[in-house]
N, C-alpha and C positions, 0 to 999 in steps of 0.2 A: 504493500499499500504506499510506503514512503516514496518509492520511485514514482508511482502514479501521481501522487500529490505534487512532486516537483515538475513532472513532465506536463501534466494537464493544468497545473496552477489552480488547483482546487483544494478546499479543506478535505481532510480524510473522511469526514462524515458524508461528503457528497460524491465520493468516488464509487462508481458502480462496479459490479463484478466484471463486466465486459472491459471497463477501463483498467482494472487491475491486471487483467490478462494482456491488454494492449500495451500497458506500461512495461510489463515483463518482456514482451516481444521487442519493444522499442529500446529498452536498456541493453538487452542481449545483442540487438543489431548494432547499437552504438559501440559496444565493446568489440565488434568485428568490423568497424568502419563501414557499415552498411550505408548506402546512399539513400536520399529521400524517396526517390522513385521506387526503389526496391522495398523500402519500408512501407510505402503506400500500398504496394501489392501484397506484402505479407499480412498487413492488418486486415485487408479485405479478405484474403484467403483464409486466415487462421481464425478470426473472430467476427468476420462480417462487419468490420468497423470501417466506415467510409470517411476518408479525410482527403483534403485537397493536397496538392504538392507543397503548397506554402505551409500548411499545417504540419505536414510530415517534417519539413525543414525546421519548423519551430520546435517540434518535439525533440529533434536531435540537438538543436542548440540548447534546449533546457537540460538535456542529458549532460552536455559539456559543462553546464554550471554545477550539476550535481557531482560530476567526476572530473574536476579540472586537471588532475594529474595523469589522466589516462593517455592523453596525447604524448606526454613525455615517456610513458611506459612503452607505447607503440614504437617510438623512436629508438629506445634501447633495444627492443626486440629486433627491429630491422637491422641495427648495427651488428647484433649477435649473429643473425642469419648471414649477413654479408661477409662477416669475418670468418665464421666457422662452418657455415652451410648446415648447421644443426642447432637444436636447442636441447638442453638437458634440464629436467626438473629436479626437485629436492629429493625424490626417491631414486634418482639415478637413471630414470627412463629417458630416452631421447627420441627425437624426431628429426630426421635428416633429409636433405635434398642434395645428394652428391652431384647430380647432373641436370637438375631441373632449371628452367629459365626463371629469373626473378620477375614476377609480375604480381598484380593485385591479388589473384587467386592464391598464390603461394604465401604472400604476406598475411592474408586473412586467416589462412590455416595456422600460421605462426602466432598470430594474436590469440587464437583460441586455445593453442596447445597448453600454455602454462595453467590457465584456469581449469580446463577440462581434465588435464592429466593429474593435477594436484587433487582435484575432487575425486577422481577415480582411485588414486592411490590411497586417499584418506578413507574412502568407503571400504576398500579391501583390507588395508592394514589396521585401521582403527575401528572398523565396523564389522564386516563379515567374519574375519578370522577370530578376533577376540570374543565377539558376541557368541558365535557358534560354540567355541571351546568353553566359555563360561557357563552357558546354559547346560551343557553336557556335564561339566564338573559339578555344578550345583544340583543336578538331578531335577531340574524344574520341569513343569508340564508345558511351559511356554516354548514356542518354536520360532526359529528364524525361517521365514517363508521365501523371501526373495529380496534381491537388490534391484531397484529400478532407478536408473540414471544416478542421481545423487541422493537417493533415499533408501532406507531399509524398511521392509515390511515384515512385521512380527505378528504372530497369533499368540495372545497373552491372556493368561488366566487372571481374572479380576484381583484375586488375592495375592498374586505375584506382581501386579502392575507396578507398584512403587519401587520394588527391588530392581525390576527390569528397566524401568525408566531411569533410575539413578545410574545404573551401570552403563547403559547405552549412551546416555547424555555425557557422562564423565569421560567415556572412552573416546567419543567422536569430537569432543571439545579440547582434546589434548593439543597443545600448540604445534603447528608446523614450523620447521626451521627454514625460513625463506631468506633470500638475499638481504632484504631490508630489516630482518629480525624476526622473532617468533610471531605467529599469527594464529589466533584461536577463532574458529568459525562457530558462531552460536547455532544451537540445534533447536529446531521447532518440531513439535509433536502433534500428530493428527490421530484422532481416535474414532473408531467406528465399530458397530456390531458386525458388520461385514467389511470387505476390503474398501468400501466407499468411506471417505472421511466425513464424519458427522460433526465433530468438535475439534478445536485447535488449542494447543497450549503454546503461547508465543513468548512467555516470560518464565524465568526459573521459579519453581515452586518448592517449598519445603514439604516434609512428609504430611504434616497436618493439612496444609493447603491442598496437596495433591489428592489425599484421601477424601477430603470434603468435596472437591471437584468431581471425583469419580462417583461418589455416593449420590450427589445431586444429579449427575448425568444418567447413571444406571437406574436410579430410583429404588435401590435396595441396599441394605447393609452389606459390607464386605466381610469376608471371613477374617478372623484375627490372625 
C-alpha cells in the first residue's frame, strides 16, 4: 500500500485493491527500467487498469521520488557487467554473459538479478531448509507445503501456530550480508482456512497478541 500511496498520490484509506496491484506492477517495472508505454500495456493486461501515456510517465516519476537511489544502483550494476561480464550475489551464485551483446534487454536482466537471486537464496537457505528440518525435529503436525516465488506456504495446526509463526519469522528475518551492510527483510504473514489468504499480519506480534488475533479470527479457543 505504501508504494501505491506514493505512486497515485492518495491517502492509504483511498487506495483500492486494483490500485495496490497496479502500484506493485509499477514499482517492479521501475526497478527494471520499464518505459511508460510498456507500463501502460502491463497495467491494462494485468489488472485492466487504463491509463494514458502521460499518467504512466507520472507514475514512474513518482517511483523515482520513492526510490531516488535506484538510478545510482543501476549505474553500479552496469559498470560491474561491463567490467566482469557477470554478477555475483551474496550467496555466491552468478549470472554471466560471456558472449552476449550489451543492450537494454541484457541490462534489464542484470538489474533484476540482485533482487530476484537474493530473495530466492533467502527463501531456500533461511526458509525451506531450516523450516522443514525444524518441523521434523520438533515432531509437529504442521507441514511445509510449498514455496511460491518469495513466499512459503504452510499447513499449520492452530495450537502450533504461535510456535511456527515465531520460528519462520525469526529465520526469514535473519540479516543478509550485502555490499552496503546487513539487510533484514520484514516478513508479512497471511492466514486462511484454505490456501486462500483471508487475514494478514503486517506488524510483529507478541504471543498474547498473536493468540488473541487467532482466537478472534477462528472464533474458538485454542488448545493450551
